[in-house]
C-alpha positions as CSV (number, residue, x, y, z in Angstrom):
1,M,0.0,0.0,0.0
2,T,2.8,2.4,0.8
3,K,4.3,2.2,-2.7
4,V,0.9,3.0,-4.4
5,D,0.1,5.7,-1.9
6,C,3.5,7.3,-2.4
7,Y,3.2,7.1,-6.2
8,L,-0.3,8.7,-6.1
9,S,0.9,11.5,-4.0
10,M,4.0,12.1,-6.1
11,V,2.1,12.4,-9.4
12,G,-0.8,14.3,-7.8
13,L,-3.6,11.9,-8.8
14,P,-6.7,12.5,-6.8
15,N,-7.7,9.4,-4.8
16,K,-9.7,8.3,-1.8
17,L,-8.8,5.6,0.7
18,V,-11.6,3.2,1.3
19,R,-11.5,0.8,4.1
20,L,-12.2,-2.8,3.3
21,P,-15.4,-3.8,5.2
22,G,-14.5,-6.2,8.0
23,A,-10.8,-6.3,6.7
24,D,-12.0,-9.3,4.6
25,L,-9.2,-9.9,2.1
26,T,-11.1,-12.7,0.4
27,K,-13.0,-9.9,-1.3
28,T,-9.9,-8.7,-3.1
29,P,-8.7,-10.3,-6.4
30,K,-5.4,-11.6,-5.0
31,G,-6.4,-11.9,-1.3
32,K,-4.2,-9.0,-0.3
33,L,-3.8,-5.3,-0.6
34,P,-3.4,-2.9,-2.3
35,V,-6.3,-2.8,-4.7
36,I,-7.6,0.2,-6.7
37,E,-10.8,0.8,-8.5
38,D,-10.7,3.2,-11.4
39,G,-14.1,3.5,-13.1
40,D,-15.2,-0.1,-13.9
41,K,-11.6,-1.5,-13.6
42,T,-10.2,-3.2,-10.5
43,I,-6.5,-3.6,-10.3
44,A,-4.5,-5.5,-7.7
45,D,-0.8,-5.6,-6.8
46,S,1.4,-2.5,-6.5
47,D,3.4,-3.1,-9.7
48,F,0.3,-3.7,-11.8
49,I,-1.5,-0.7,-10.3
50,I,1.4,1.7,-11.0
51,G,1.8,0.3,-14.5
52,Y,-1.9,0.8,-15.1
53,L,-1.7,4.4,-13.7
54,K,1.3,5.2,-15.9
55,Q,-0.4,3.8,-19.0
56,T,-3.7,5.4,-18.3
57,Y,-2.6,8.8,-17.0
58,G,0.9,9.2,-18.3
59,D,4.3,8.8,-16.7
60,S,5.1,12.3,-15.3
61,L,7.8,11.0,-13.0
62,D,10.0,9.2,-15.5
63,A,9.1,11.2,-18.6
64,R,12.5,12.8,-18.8
65,L,14.5,9.6,-18.3
66,G,16.3,8.0,-21.2
67,P,16.4,4.2,-21.9
68,Q,19.5,3.6,-19.8
69,D,18.2,5.6,-16.8
70,K,14.9,3.7,-17.0
71,A,16.8,0.4,-17.0
72,V,18.8,1.4,-13.9
73,A,15.6,2.5,-12.2
74,V,14.0,-0.9,-12.9
75,A,17.0,-2.8,-11.7
76,F,17.4,-0.8,-8.6
77,G,13.6,-1.0,-7.9
78,R,13.5,-4.8,-8.3
79,M,16.6,-5.2,-6.1
80,L,14.9,-3.3,-3.3
81,E,11.5,-4.7,-3.7
82,E,12.4,-8.4,-4.1
83,S,15.2,-8.5,-1.5
84,F,14.8,-5.7,1.0
85,Y,11.0,-6.3,1.4
86,W,11.6,-9.8,2.7
87,Y,14.2,-8.5,5.1
88,L,11.7,-6.1,6.5
89,V,9.0,-8.9,6.8
90,Q,11.4,-11.1,8.7
91,M,12.5,-8.2,10.9
92,R,8.9,-7.3,11.8
93,Y,7.0,-10.6,11.8
94,R,9.3,-13.6,12.5
95,R,10.3,-13.2,16.1
96,D,7.7,-12.6,18.8
97,E,9.8,-10.0,20.6
98,D,10.1,-8.0,17.3
99,F,6.5,-8.4,16.4
100,K,5.4,-6.9,19.7
101,I,7.0,-3.6,18.7
102,Y,4.8,-3.5,15.6
103,D,1.7,-5.0,17.2
104,P,0.3,-1.6,18.4
105,I,0.1,-0.5,14.7
106,W,-2.7,-3.0,14.2
107,V,-4.9,-1.0,16.5
108,E,-5.1,1.7,13.9
109,F,-6.0,-0.7,11.1
110,L,-8.5,-2.7,13.2
111,D,-10.2,0.2,14.9
112,F,-13.6,-1.1,13.7
113,V,-13.0,-4.4,15.5
114,P,-13.8,-4.5,19.2
115,P,-10.5,-4.7,21.2
116,H,-11.2,-8.1,22.6
117,E,-11.6,-9.5,19.1
118,R,-8.4,-8.1,17.5
119,D,-6.0,-10.9,18.4
120,V,-7.4,-13.4,15.9
121,P,-7.2,-11.3,12.7
122,V,-3.7,-10.1,13.7
123,K,-2.5,-13.7,14.4
124,E,-4.0,-14.9,11.1
125,F,-2.4,-12.0,9.1
126,R,1.0,-12.6,10.8
127,E,0.8,-16.3,10.0
128,R,-0.1,-15.6,6.3
129,I,2.9,-13.2,6.0
130,L,5.3,-15.7,7.5
131,H,3.9,-18.4,5.2
132,E,4.8,-16.2,2.2
133,L,8.2,-15.5,3.7
134,Y,9.0,-19.2,3.9
C-alpha cells in the first residue's frame, strides 16, 4: 500500500482511501492489498497498479529519463522490492519480541474491530505473511 500511496501523492492523482469492510481480504482479487478501483476496472498488486496508472494517466515522474536511466531504475527497484522487502518482513513478523514492537500499529488498522476480538485477525495475518516468507 505504501508504494501506491506514495506514487499517487508524487504524481498528484486524486484518490480516496476506502477501508475494506471487515478487513475481509477474500473480497480482493489476490487476497491481499493494495487494490484500486478506477471506473469499472479493479487492479490489484502494486506493480500492476502503478503500471496501469502510468499507461492510463501518463508517466510524469519518469518522462525525462532515457532508456539507460529507465533500465537502472527498474534494476534498482527490483533489487529493493524483491530483497529488502523480505528482510523487513522477517525483521517485523518472524520473532515474537520484534512483532510486539509493531503489534500496536494494528490498533489503527483494526479500529472497527472490538479490542477483545483483534488478536485473531492479527494472528491470522501474521501467519499468512510468515507463510509467504518461507
